[in-house]
C-alpha positions as CSV (number, residue, x, y, z in Angstrom):
1,M,-9.8,-14.7,20.7
2,L,-9.0,-13.6,17.1
3,K,-11.1,-14.5,14.4
4,E,-10.7,-13.4,10.6
5,I,-13.6,-11.5,9.1
6,L,-14.4,-11.1,5.5
7,V,-15.5,-7.7,4.7
8,L,-18.1,-7.2,1.9
9,G,-19.5,-4.0,0.7
10,E,-18.7,-0.3,1.8
11,L,-16.8,-0.8,5.1
12,H,-13.6,0.9,3.9
13,L,-14.2,4.0,6.0
14,D,-14.3,1.8,9.2
15,L,-11.0,0.2,8.9
16,Y,-7.4,1.2,10.0
17,Y,-4.7,-0.2,7.7
18,E,-1.0,-0.8,8.8
19,S,1.2,-1.4,5.9
20,D,4.8,-0.8,4.8
21,F,3.6,-0.4,1.2
22,Y,5.3,2.9,0.6
23,E,8.6,1.9,2.3
24,Q,8.7,-1.1,0.0
25,L,7.9,1.1,-3.0
26,V,10.6,3.6,-2.1
27,E,13.2,0.8,-1.6
28,K,12.3,-0.6,-5.0
29,I,12.5,2.7,-6.8
30,V,15.9,3.7,-5.0
31,S,17.4,0.3,-5.7
32,R,16.6,0.6,-9.5
33,L,17.9,4.1,-9.7
34,S,21.1,3.3,-7.9
35,Q,21.6,0.1,-10.1
36,F,21.0,2.2,-13.2
37,I,23.6,4.9,-12.1
38,K,26.1,2.1,-11.2
39,Y,26.1,0.7,-14.5
40,N,25.1,3.6,-16.8
41,P,26.6,6.7,-15.1
42,D,27.0,8.7,-18.4
43,D,23.1,8.1,-19.4
44,L,21.5,10.1,-16.9
45,N,18.5,12.5,-18.0
46,R,15.0,13.2,-17.0
47,K,13.4,10.6,-19.4
48,I,15.5,7.8,-17.9
49,F,14.6,8.8,-14.3
50,E,10.9,8.9,-15.3
51,K,11.0,5.5,-16.9
52,V,12.8,4.0,-13.8
53,I,10.4,5.6,-11.4
54,K,7.2,4.7,-13.6
55,S,8.5,1.0,-13.7
56,G,8.7,0.8,-10.0
57,F,5.1,2.0,-9.5
58,S,3.8,-0.1,-12.5
59,E,5.1,-3.3,-10.8
60,T,3.1,-2.6,-7.5
61,P,0.3,-5.0,-6.6
62,K,-3.4,-3.7,-7.1
63,K,-4.2,-4.7,-3.5
64,I,-2.0,-3.2,-0.7
65,I,-1.3,-5.9,1.7
66,G,-1.3,-5.1,5.4
67,H,-2.9,-5.6,8.8
68,C,-6.3,-3.8,9.5
69,Y,-8.1,-3.1,12.6
70,F,-11.6,-2.1,13.2
71,K,-12.4,1.4,14.6
72,R,-15.4,3.4,15.0
73,G,-16.2,4.8,11.5
74,G,-16.8,8.3,10.5
75,N,-19.8,7.5,8.4
76,G,-22.3,7.3,11.4
77,N,-23.4,3.8,11.0
78,N,-21.0,2.2,13.6
79,S,-20.8,-1.0,11.2
80,S,-17.3,-1.8,12.6
81,E,-18.6,-1.9,16.2
82,F,-21.4,-4.1,15.2
83,L,-19.3,-6.5,13.3
84,T,-16.8,-6.6,16.1
85,R,-19.7,-7.7,18.6
86,L,-20.7,-10.4,16.0
87,G,-16.9,-11.6,16.4
């Protein structure tokens, strides 16, 4: 039986995140670069590349969305095991 748990406080060390955030970011940047090169092949320079790459990073969400799983934490308090038992 799966339940959702809202995590409050400093539990980040006890969670395992599974996300395709970086794959999505790379896809966004490569797409922008290829579009720019396609329509502006004569305007390639370092400043343009920096601008396109920074725009890809700047449009990323502040929170990375992904699945997370509880595992035994490395901080010694076993809070993830405790919360899992509360279930």
